[in-house]
Backbone as ProteinMPNN parsed JSONL, in Angstrom:
{"seq_chain_A": "MTSPPRRWARAERLDAARMLDALHAETGVRLTLDGPCPGGQVGAAHVRRPDRRRSVRHFTPS", "coords_chain_A": {"N_chain_A": [[-1.997, -36.596, -8.135], [-4.332, -34.108, -8.634], [-5.573, -30.956, -7.632], [-8.693, -29.171, -7.752], [-8.822, -26.002, -9.489], [-8.278, -23.056, -7.538], [-10.437, -20.42, -6.689], [-9.697, -17.421, -6.118], [-10.654, -14.487, -4.419], [-10.558, -11.311, -5.933], [-8.188, -8.895, -5.015], [-8.765, -5.697, -3.559], [-7.764, -2.712, -5.135], [-5.169, -0.656, -3.961], [-5.661, 2.547, -2.619], [-3.441, 4.549, -2.308], [-2.833, 7.288, -1.944], [-5.079, 8.275, -0.576], [-4.89, 6.724, 1.741], [-2.445, 7.66, 2.764], [-3.152, 10.284, 3.325], [-5.009, 9.819, 5.376], [-3.317, 8.654, 7.258], [-1.653, 10.842, 7.804], [-3.547, 12.597, 8.93], [-4.143, 11.211, 11.252], [-1.668, 10.847, 12.596], [-0.003, 13.029, 12.137], [2.269, 12.84, 10.663], [3.745, 13.349, 7.556], [3.91, 11.573, 4.686], [5.265, 11.151, 1.43], [3.966, 10.059, -1.593], [5.612, 7.858, -3.728], [5.019, 5.903, -5.551], [3.318, 2.851, -6.653], [4.207, -0.462, -5.474], [5.947, -2.807, -7.521], [4.936, -5.89, -9.172], [2.398, -6.757, -8.446], [1.717, -6.242, -5.804], [-0.735, -5.179, -4.168], [-1.217, -3.955, -1.747], [0.85, -2.313, -0.953], [3.143, 0.446, -1.111], [5.655, 2.625, -2.468], [7.122, 5.127, -0.567], [8.153, 8.418, 0.543], [9.821, 9.566, 3.374], [9.63, 12.303, 5.794], [12.325, 13.067, 6.025], [13.261, 12.535, 3.529], [14.121, 9.957, 2.947], [13.621, 6.861, 1.274], [11.008, 4.488, 1.533], [9.043, 1.465, 1.998], [5.652, 1.247, 2.384], [3.272, -0.664, 3.937], [-0.108, -1.35, 3.664], [-3.059, -2.232, 5.386], [-6.391, -3.446, 5.245], [-8.985, -1.812, 7.102]], "CA_chain_A": [[-3.305, -36.118, -7.803], [-4.447, -32.658, -8.837], [-6.696, -30.303, -6.972], [-9.376, -28.229, -8.635], [-8.264, -24.648, -9.357], [-8.889, -22.198, -6.52], [-10.954, -19.145, -7.204], [-9.415, -16.409, -5.103], [-11.292, -13.181, -4.625], [-9.616, -10.293, -6.387], [-7.887, -7.893, -3.984], [-9.106, -4.323, -3.897], [-6.581, -1.92, -5.424], [-4.804, 0.31, -2.931], [-5.726, 3.985, -2.867], [-2.341, 4.957, -1.43], [-2.931, 8.714, -1.616], [-6.105, 8.406, 0.468], [-4.354, 6.128, 2.957], [-1.427, 8.561, 3.303], [-3.875, 11.417, 3.924], [-5.564, 9.346, 6.645], [-2.182, 8.494, 8.165], [-1.256, 12.192, 8.197], [-4.572, 13.129, 9.834], [-4.091, 10.474, 12.522], [-0.37, 10.904, 13.278], [0.714, 14.27, 11.878], [3.442, 12.545, 9.83], [3.425, 13.473, 6.138], [4.709, 10.775, 3.762], [5.015, 11.49, 0.042], [3.815, 8.87, -2.423], [6.498, 7.713, -4.886], [4.343, 5.03, -6.502], [3.008, 1.512, -6.178], [5.239, -1.496, -5.585], [5.719, -3.665, -8.683], [4.717, -7.305, -8.9], [1.061, -7.068, -7.99], [1.522, -6.027, -4.375], [-1.749, -4.125, -4.142], [-1.296, -3.341, -0.43], [2.115, -1.665, -0.601], [3.545, 1.553, -1.975], [6.904, 3.313, -2.148], [6.867, 6.457, -0.013], [9.304, 9.158, 1.07], [9.622, 10.105, 4.717], [9.953, 13.73, 5.856], [13.763, 13.274, 5.818], [13.451, 12.188, 2.109], [14.505, 8.561, 2.735], [12.578, 6.071, 0.625], [10.547, 3.328, 2.293], [7.85, 0.796, 1.527], [4.592, 1.283, 3.394], [2.256, -1.691, 3.721], [-1.408, -0.946, 4.179], [-3.999, -3.314, 5.586], [-7.756, -2.916, 5.357], [-9.445, -1.636, 8.491]], "C_chain_A": [[-3.331, -34.6, -7.984], [-5.689, -32.142, -8.137], [-7.404, -29.407, -7.964], [-8.8, -26.832, -8.447], [-9.021, -23.838, -8.308], [-9.35, -20.906, -7.164], [-10.824, -18.116, -6.102], [-10.164, -15.131, -5.443], [-10.221, -12.178, -5.03], [-9.438, -9.248, -5.286], [-8.268, -6.5, -4.48], [-7.818, -3.524, -4.091], [-6.393, -0.854, -4.351], [-5.002, 1.743, -3.425], [-4.711, 4.612, -1.913], [-2.441, 6.426, -1.03], [-3.946, 8.939, -0.503], [-5.598, 7.854, 1.794], [-3.287, 7.023, 3.597], [-2.057, 9.802, 3.924], [-4.455, 11.025, 5.284], [-4.458, 9.173, 7.69], [-1.716, 9.847, 8.695], [-2.254, 12.79, 9.195], [-4.482, 12.484, 11.215], [-2.809, 10.727, 13.305], [0.358, 12.232, 13.152], [1.96, 14.077, 11.028], [3.024, 12.582, 8.372], [4.417, 12.639, 5.332], [4.306, 11.167, 2.347], [4.984, 10.215, -0.779], [4.777, 8.911, -3.598], [5.875, 6.824, -5.949], [4.105, 3.653, -5.928], [4.206, 0.578, -6.287], [4.932, -2.37, -6.802], [5.385, -5.093, -8.246], [3.366, -7.631, -8.308], [0.824, -6.897, -6.507], [0.549, -4.867, -4.184], [-1.848, -3.425, -2.796], [-0.037, -2.628, -0.007], [2.444, -0.571, -1.609], [4.902, 2.085, -1.517], [6.54, 4.721, -1.694], [8.185, 7.104, 0.373], [8.913, 9.718, 2.422], [9.947, 11.601, 4.716], [11.446, 14.02, 5.655], [14.213, 12.856, 4.416], [13.963, 10.763, 1.876], [13.314, 7.808, 2.156], [12.281, 4.824, 1.453], [9.412, 2.653, 1.551], [6.846, 0.804, 2.669], [3.547, 0.252, 3.009], [0.967, -1.231, 4.382], [-2.29, -2.174, 4.318], [-5.393, -2.725, 5.717], [-8.166, -2.798, 6.812], [-10.79, -2.296, 8.687]], "O_chain_A": [[-2.429, -33.902, -7.522], [-6.715, -32.818, -8.066], [-6.79, -28.93, -8.918], [-8.335, -26.504, -7.356], [-10.244, -23.923, -8.204], [-8.71, -20.381, -8.075], [-11.712, -17.956, -5.266], [-10.286, -14.752, -6.608], [-9.104, -12.21, -4.514], [-10.413, -8.777, -4.701], [-8.113, -6.175, -5.657], [-6.885, -3.648, -3.297], [-7.356, -0.235, -3.898], [-4.562, 2.099, -4.517], [-5.068, 5.133, -0.857], [-2.157, 6.769, 0.118], [-3.693, 9.717, 0.417], [-5.842, 8.441, 2.849], [-3.224, 7.137, 4.821], [-1.564, 10.317, 4.927], [-4.399, 11.807, 6.234], [-4.643, 9.506, 8.861], [-1.419, 9.988, 9.881], [-1.858, 13.411, 10.181], [-4.718, 13.142, 12.228], [-2.84, 10.814, 14.532], [1.236, 12.538, 13.958], [2.641, 15.05, 10.704], [2.057, 11.925, 7.985], [5.608, 12.945, 5.29], [3.143, 11.479, 2.091], [5.882, 9.381, -0.668], [4.776, 9.865, -4.377], [6.175, 6.978, -7.133], [4.614, 3.315, -4.859], [5.108, 0.802, -7.094], [3.765, -2.643, -7.081], [5.54, -5.445, -7.077], [3.203, -8.697, -7.714], [-0.191, -7.369, -5.995], [0.961, -3.714, -4.056], [-2.504, -2.388, -2.702], [0.144, -2.357, 1.18], [2.081, -0.644, -2.783], [5.251, 2.007, -0.339], [5.758, 5.417, -2.342], [9.205, 6.429, 0.514], [7.826, 10.27, 2.597], [10.485, 12.111, 3.733], [11.803, 15.093, 5.171], [15.411, 12.825, 4.138], [14.216, 10.386, 0.732], [12.162, 8.075, 2.496], [13.185, 4.192, 1.999], [8.878, 3.202, 0.587], [7.166, 0.41, 3.791], [3.004, 0.282, 1.905], [0.968, -0.778, 5.527], [-2.27, -3.058, 3.461], [-5.557, -1.625, 6.245], [-7.743, -3.591, 7.652], [-11.342, -2.257, 9.786]]}, "name": "protein", "num_of_chains": 1, "seq": "MTSPPRRWARAERLDAARMLDALHAETGVRLTLDGPCPGGQVGAAHVRRPDRRRSVRHFTPS"}
């Protein structure tokens, strides 16, 4: 038995720079954007912390 194809709404592309600016304004912590995560993860980006360690930051819509 096959189901009809699902028509998922397209996810809005992450504006990571804007989100990092908002995070800085809210918390005082400055993260540096390294770039988007590969593989279509539109809600995540590679960032550097103030101590220069690399992390992945996941963003969710508000």
